C-alpha positions in Angstrom: -29.7 -19.0 -33.8 -31.4 -15.6 -34.5 -32.8 -13.9 -31.4 -36.5 -13.4 -31.0 -37.9 -9.8 -30.9 -38.5 -9.9 -27.1 -34.9 -11.0 -26.6 -33.6 -8.2 -28.9 -35.6 -5.6 -26.9 -34.3 -7.0 -23.6 -30.7 -6.9 -25.0 -31.2 -3.3 -25.9 -32.3 -2.3 -22.4 -29.5 -4.4 -20.8 -26.9 -2.6 -23.0 -28.4 0.8 -22.3 -28.3 0.1 -18.5 -24.8 -1.2 -18.6 -23.4 1.8 -20.7 -25.1 4.2 -18.3 -27.7 5.5 -20.9 -30.3 4.4 -18.4 -29.5 5.0 -14.7 -31.0 3.7 -11.5 -34.3 5.3 -10.8 -35.0 6.4 -14.4 -38.7 6.0 -15.2 -39.7 4.3 -18.5 -42.6 5.7 -20.6 -45.9 3.9 -20.3 -46.0 0.6 -22.1 -48.0 1.7 -25.1 -45.9 4.8 -25.7 -42.7 2.8 -25.2 -43.7 0.3 -27.8 -44.4 3.1 -30.3 -41.0 4.7 -29.5 -39.2 1.4 -30.1 -41.4 0.6 -33.2 -42.3 -2.8 -31.7 -45.5 -4.5 -30.7 -46.8 -4.4 -27.2 -46.8 -8.1 -26.7 -43.0 -8.4 -27.5 -42.3 -5.4 -25.3 -44.2 -6.9 -22.4 -42.3 -10.2 -22.7 -39.0 -8.3 -22.7 -40.0 -6.3 -19.7 -40.9 -9.5 -17.9 -37.5 -10.9 -18.7 -35.8 -7.7 -17.4 -37.9 -7.8 -14.3 -36.8 -11.3 -13.5 -33.2 -10.2 -13.5 -34.0 -7.1 -11.4 -33.0 -4.8 -14.2 -36.4 -3.0 -14.0 -39.0 -2.9 -11.3 -42.7 -2.3 -11.9 -44.6 -0.7 -9.0 -48.4 -0.2 -9.1 -49.1 3.5 -9.5 -45.4 4.4 -10.1 -44.7 2.8 -13.4 -41.6 1.0 -14.5 -38.2 2.2 -13.1 -34.7 1.1 -13.8 -33.0 -0.7 -10.9 -29.5 -0.3 -9.6 -26.9 -2.2 -11.6 -24.6 -2.5 -8.5 -27.1 -3.4 -5.8 -30.0 -5.1 -7.5 -28.7 -7.1 -10.5 -26.8 -10.4 -10.3 -25.3 -13.2 -12.3 -28.3 -13.5 -14.7 -27.8 -9.9 -15.7 -24.1 -10.5 -16.4 -24.9 -13.7 -18.2 -27.2 -11.9 -20.6 -24.8 -9.0 -20.9 -22.1 -11.3 -22.2 -24.5 -12.6 -24.9 -24.8 -9.2 -26.7 -22.3 -9.3 -29.6 -23.1 -5.6 -30.5 -21.8 -4.5 -27.1 -18.1 -3.8 -26.4 -17.7 -4.6 -22.7 -14.9 -2.1 -22.0 -11.6 -2.5 -20.2 -12.9 -1.9 -16.7 -15.2 -4.9 -16.7 -12.7 -7.2 -18.5 -10.0 -6.3 -15.9 -12.4 -6.9 -13.0 -13.3 -10.3 -14.5 -9.7 -11.3 -15.1 -8.8 -10.4 -11.5 -11.7 -12.4 -10.1 -11.0 -15.5 -12.3 -7.3 -15.4 -11.3 -8.3 -15.7 -7.6 -11.2 -18.1 -8.2 -9.4 -20.8 -10.1 -6.7 -21.5 -7.4 -9.5 -21.5 -4.8 -11.5 -24.0 -6.9 -8.4 -26.2 -7.2 -8.0 -26.2 -3.4 -11.7 -27.0 -2.8 -11.6 -29.8 -5.3 -8.5 -31.4 -3.8 -9.9 -31.0 -0.3 -13.1 -32.7 -1.3 -11.3 -35.5 -3.0 -9.1 -36.2 0.0 -12.0 -35.8 2.5 -14.2 -38.2 0.6 -11.4 -40.6 -0.1 -12.0 -40.4 -3.9 -9.4 -41.9 -6.1 -8.4 -39.6 -9.0 -9.9 -40.9 -12.2 -7.4 -39.1 -14.4 -10.1 -37.1 -16.2 -8.4 -33.7 -15.7 -5.0 -35.1 -17.0 -6.8 -36.6 -20.0 -8.4 -33.2 -20.8 -5.1 -31.4 -20.6 -3.3 -34.0 -22.7 -6.1 -33.8 -25.3 -5.6 -30.1 -25.4 -1.9 -30.5 -25.8 -2.5 -32.8 -28.8 -4.8 -30.0 -30.3 -1.9 -27.5 -30.0 0.3 -30.0 -31.8 -2.3 -30.2 -34.6 -2.3 -26.5 -35.0 -5.9 -25.9 -33.8 -7.1 -22.3 -33.6 -6.9 -20.2 -30.4 -10.7 -20.1 -30.3 -10.8 -23.9 -30.2 -8.1 -24.1 -27.6 -9.7 -21.5 -25.5 -13.0 -23.5 -25.4 -11.0 -26.6 -24.3 -9.3 -24.6 -21.5 -12.7 -23.3 -20.4 -14.0 -26.9 -20.4 -11.1 -27.9 -18.1 -11.9 -25.1 -15.7 -15.6 -26.1 -15.6 -14.7 -29.7 -14.9 -12.6 -28.3 -12.0 -15.5 -26.3 -10.7 -17.7 -29.4 -10.9 -15.2 -31.4 -8.9 -15.5 -28.9 -6.0 -19.1 -30.0 -5.5 -19.9 -26.3 -4.8 -23.1 -25.3 -6.6 -22.5 -21.6 -6.2 -19.1 -21.9 -7.9 -20.6 -24.0 -10.7 -23.4 -21.5 -11.2 -20.9 -18.6 -11.3 -18.8 -20.6 -13.8 -21.7 -21.2 -16.0 -22.8 -17.5 -16.0 -19.2 -16.3 -16.8 -18.4 -18.8 -19.5 -18.6 -16.3 -22.3 -16.4 -13.7 -20.8 -13.9 -16.3 -19.7 -13.8 -17.7 -23.2 -13.2 -14.2 -24.6 -10.4 -13.5 -22.1 -8.8 -16.9 -22.7 -8.9 -16.5 -26.5 -7.0 -13.2 -26.2 -4.6 -14.7 -23.6 -3.7 -17.6 -26.0 -2.8 -15.0 -28.6 -0.2 -13.6 -26.3 1.4 -16.6 -24.6 3.1 -19.9 -25.5 0.1 -22.3 -25.1 2.3 -25.4 -25.2 4.5 -24.1 -22.3 1.3 -23.3 -20.4 0.0 -26.8 -20.8 3.3 -28.3 -19.7 2.9 -26.4 -16.4 -0.8 -27.6 -16.2 0.3 -31.2 -16.5 2.9 -30.7 -13.7 0.3 -29.2 -11.4 -2.1 -32.1 -12.1 0.6 -34.6 -11.4 1.5 -33.0 -8.1 -2.2 -32.7 -7.1 -2.5 -36.5 -7.5 0.1 -37.1 -4.8 -1.7 -37.4 -1.5 1.4 -36.2 0.4 1.5 -32.8 -1.5 1.0 -29.8 0.7 -2.2 -28.1 -0.6 -1.4 -24.6 0.6 2.1 -24.7 -1.0 0.6 -26.1 -4.2 -2.1 -23.5 -4.4 0.3 -20.7 -3.7 2.5 -22.0 -6.6 -0.5 -22.1 -8.9 -1.6 -18.6 -7.9 1.8 -17.1 -8.6 1.9 -18.9 -11.9 -1.5 -17.5 -12.9 -0.5 -14.0 -12.1 2.6 -14.3 -14.1 0.9 -16.0 -17.0 -1.8 -13.4 -17.4 0.4 -10.3 -17.1 0.5 -9.8 -20.9 -3.3 -9.9 -20.9 -3.4 -7.4 -18.1 -1.2 -5.1 -20.1 -3.5 -5.5 -23.2 -6.7 -4.8 -21.3 -5.2 -1.7 -19.7 -4.9 -0.3 -23.3 -8.6 -1.0 -24.0 -11.0 1.9 -23.6 -12.4 1.6 -20.0 -16.0 2.4 -20.8 -18.4 0.0 -22.6 -19.8 1.0 -26.0 -22.8 -0.1 -28.0 -21.4 -0.5 -31.5 -24.7 -1.3 -33.2 -28.3 -1.9 -32.0 -29.3 -5.3 -30.6 -32.8 -4.4 -31.8 -32.7 -5.3 -35.4 -34.9 -2.7 -37.2 -33.9 0.1 -39.5 -33.3 2.6 -36.7 -30.0 1.3 -35.2 -30.9 2.5 -31.7 -27.8 2.9 -29.6 -28.9 5.5 -27.0 -31.8 6.3 -24.8 -32.2 9.7 -26.5 -32.8 7.9 -29.8 -35.6 5.9 -28.2 -37.2 9.0 -26.7 -36.9 10.9 -30.0 -39.2 8.4 -31.6 -39.2 6.8 -35.0 -40.2 10.0 -36.9 -37.7 12.4 -35.3 -35.1 14.0 -37.6 -31.6 12.9 -36.8 -30.5 16.4 -35.7 -33.1 16.5 -33.0 -32.0 13.4 -31.2 -29.4 15.1 -29.1 -31.9 17.6 -27.8 -34.2 15.0 -26.1 -33.7 14.6 -22.4 -34.4 11.4 -20.4 -37.5 11.1 -18.3 -36.7 11.8 -14.6 
């Protein structure tokens, strides 16, 4: 589905903040001027700024104008969720490695929480997880694409998050679905997926045994995840660290990829763009 103009404007600002083109404390031009600089109508700009305000990307203070917030201290999961939705943006190796490291720790933790909840509540395993893994195994046998298999793997992880009953974990999983899918697609290009699923089945079967020591099981799973994703770690270390805006999320004829291009305005000659300084 094509994005609305307000969404395109918001995506542009999210990308400019993430790439460092806009920094914490930078002041935006007045609304009327900013609309002219972007070649957009004020209503669409106002809607985009409202969206950015809700995710603490910008802050409007009476008498001080609109300033960019701090990406590290002010912005949260909703900013990241929107960040992952921008196909024109290359996220960079630093963020992808940070995401992989976090997911490698979070998934075994979720397994432990889900098992503890099941045993605490006396819930009998309904076999749903095993069925999902087996369905994915059949898809491998049928030669499905890595993209399809990655989506199935992510569905399994989200079912696991749901089984924990922890709303924060579930919300985090929802917000990170796109980057997890991206990482899983690349991982499946580098590993033997069928072998991975064989291990998954063995873990699920062990987890169904009430006598199984949870800490030992989680430690086994954690070690497996670290070993499994080592090829992906190696790949991501070869990716440029810094994010890059390949093309403009704002779909007009200007292809805006920097804050300097915005400030130069629609009528500025190309050679003058590099001479324009951000507003302080």
